[in-house]
N, C-alpha and C positions, 0 to 999 in steps of 0.2 A: 504493500499500499504506499501512499504518499507521505510526505512530511506533515500534511494536513491531519492524516489519520493518527500519526504520532502524537500531535498536539492534542487531539481529542482523547486519545488514550491516556496521555498524561494528566489531563484535566480530570478525567473520571477516576483515575487511581489516586491521585494526589489530593484533589479538592473534595471529592465526593466519596473517597475511600471504597470505591468499587473494586472488589477483588480481580486481579488480573485474569484469572481464569473464567470470569463471567463476561468478559468484553471480547467482542468478535465483530467483524463486519456486518453480519446479518442479524445482529442483536438490535431489538428496538429500544427506544428510550423507556417504554413501558416495562419491558423485561428487566431494565436496570432499576426500576422502581423509583424514578425521579419524579417528585410532585411538580406542580406548576411553578412553585417558587424556585425549585432546584433547576427547572427548565430555563426559567428567566435568567438565573445566575450562570448557567451553562453557556447560553447565547452570549452574555455579556463578557465572560471570559474568553470565549472563542474570538469575539471581535477585538478584544484587547491583544490577544496573542497573535492572531492572523491578520487583522487589519481589514476584515470585511465583516459586514453585518449578516447574521443569520436570522432571517425573517421567521416569525412564528409559524407561517404556513409551511416552512421547510424544517420544522423541528416539532412536530406533533408527537404524541406518545407512541405512534405507530411508525414513525420514521426510523429506518435503520441507521447504523452509524456509517455504512457505505454510502447510503443516499446523502446523508449530511456531508460526508467527505467529498462526493462528486459534486454536489452543489457549491460548496466552498471553493473547491478547485476551479470550477467554471467561473465563479465571481472574481477570483484572483487573476484569471486568464483575461478578465474584461468581457466575458460572453454573457449576453442577456440570457437569464434563466426564468422560465415561467413556473408556475405552481406545479408541484409534483402530480 
């Protein structure tokens, strides 16, 4: 995966204390048991670390980590990205 995924992984393990073995590209935010406040904090941390904003429509409880990674990578490349 990309460096974006590494940042996502780092935030989840270091900030939210998600065990490493529970994190994978096809895991959803719901499976990680992040509540709405945690989702908002997650999006803010991603924006601070990566420099692009993760809109709430791209970070629902049913969004996989791979989908978030792909979306953020597209934004970093300057590509217009619609809703999933």
